[in-house]
Phi, psi and omega in degrees: 000316181295321178293323179292319181291342178293344180273002179296134176278178178299321177296318179295319179294321179295320179294320178295319179294322179294322178295319178293322177294320178295322178296319178296319179293324180295325178289318180294317184270355181057049180250105181290324179298319178295328178294320178298318179296318181295324178297317178296317182294324179286321184289329185299304180296328179293315180296315179299320181295319179294316180294321179293322178295322179291323183295329183284343184292325185271018181268135177222152182212151175227146179242136178229130180246128179225117353276164180278351178230117184224146181281166175299131184085356179280196185216131178233143180256132178248126179246129177248121178252109184248128180232158177233124179251006180284165180278341182261144176294145182249127178217170182061047185257122176255119183248131179225132179252139180283120180231128178300156182299325182291348179259355180122191181286161180281119182285138177229142180226144175246121179253110181289322181214125179253110181298145178287141175071308182288321179072198181212157179245133178240141182228143171209165183242149174237144180230095186292141178254345180227144177286162179142173176264105185262149178247122175263134180117180000285160177270121182240144179238134175250119184256127178232161176264165181300335181272350182072028182269334183226149181210127180232142176246136181221142175273117184270328181211150179281216182258153176232146185266134173237120181266116178262106185269162178296155176289131182252129179256135179284121182258162181229135175088169178225158178303131182295137178080002184274344183082004181293327181291346181278349183086359176267160186263153159062201179293153190228164172228150182274153174293141178237159180137169181256157181080177182273118181282163178294132182282128173252121186235163176208164179298148179293139175237152181301130181103350179290150177288124181294341178289346180265007179295129179263100190291328180295314178291326178298316180291325182288320185262354182057038179207139181298119180243146183243138179281131176261107183255002184237151179236151181294134175262304172226108193291150170107164176232136180254130174251117182257120182252112177272107184250036176289135178296326182288347183266002187227165177222171184087173181219157177067210185289345182260014180281162178292332177296316179295325177296316181295318179296317179296320179293320178298316179298319181295318179295315181300312181291326179294315180290332174301320181294341176264012176080017181277144170272125189247135168245127177249119185233164176273179181294340177266004181089001178292136184284127175266311178200153177215161175286154177289161185295339182276004176089359179285153182241135178237099181297327181295328178296320178294313183294319180295319180295320180286332178295324182269356184288132178242160178295142180254146180280008180304133186284330185210174176294144181242077186257075178272352177205169180294113182295338181270350180061035180088356179277177172293148184225135175240125187244130170242112190250139173273213178288109186229135180290147179303326180297320179293322178295318179298321179293320178296318180296319183293337180278344180278128178298145179295137179094351177274131183290135181222133177236151182219141172246116180265121178276125174280081190298333180295336180283349180269357178162148179288147179082002180278173180292139178254166179210155178277088184296319181296315180294319180294320179296315180295322181295316181290317180294326177296335178269005177092011179276147168273132190228141169218155182254135181251137177225157184295336180272001177255124180300150178299325180297322179290321178297316179294319179297320177295320179297322181294335181274349180282160181228124175238184181288326176211175182269121178216137181234119176236126178249118182254121182245000000 
């Protein structure tokens, strides 16, 4: 009884107090008619409160998110299935689901009548503006009576996870001379020997060098075939993402860090389509995600890892060893001191191909960290790295195309965020 009466609204409490006052006056004035009225006035909010409390017991709800993984700027549909198994009809139901600010406003629904057993379905959409692992919920229902005398709140469902992955841009082409177009991994060595070796061919892919077309196999199969003249030496490509907070500027979805994360995701998925084994590491060489040993690729593993990645307070690059482990490396660097670049260069074995994308972090917002782009470019190119500069007004596809045209000693990708 005490728990049920706790749901009385201000109106219900006032009506109950008025009934008790009328009962007291009826006793003092010896008015039986007033006593009958006071009994009705006191019984009404108590009865309504009890019925409303019983009605909330039979409420159940389920939440379904489709899809459970959506990119920044994408759209996901949330379906709420609410049923009532109680014996009393449920009406005047206010349903509100907890939604983070980055996903939009908090959805609210008013259910005038909830059918028993069949229930009802409610739908709303979320459009995430920031990547991350977001929690939807809890789902709460506020039950009121038609008179507004009682009100109870109940949690119908807990939280559900929505993974907001980075935006992925479809890229075209591969770095020239890297051997990526052949479908083999990592740094390569040429076949050696005398005489004409057996030709190993595969179907032509966009970005392949036309000089490698094997015309005899092409004529035989009536399909463009490419000669594979290289074999894997140390398989794989390493993408190094520098996600130091001090290396970036801007805030929210338009920051240079978000651009770097999105570019890293695009590169990883693009190289996956060429059959590459990808290692994604931090600026300190810490492993973020890698392909399984059997050569299978899971793009969702890369996207999920980058969705949960946060900026680190590390002050500088920590290049005490080769972050690529002898593999090809592609680098996208934020504001980085020349000393850190020199240390990174010194850790790379001679002859390994290395590419770098330098982020002009000052272009992403005023007051952000600056860097000597000319000095960094000259330093990297002097060490045999292929280098391009990225800015927010340059499309990622154009940045990647420029990177593909650069030539280094070997293929290396480092992304610094």
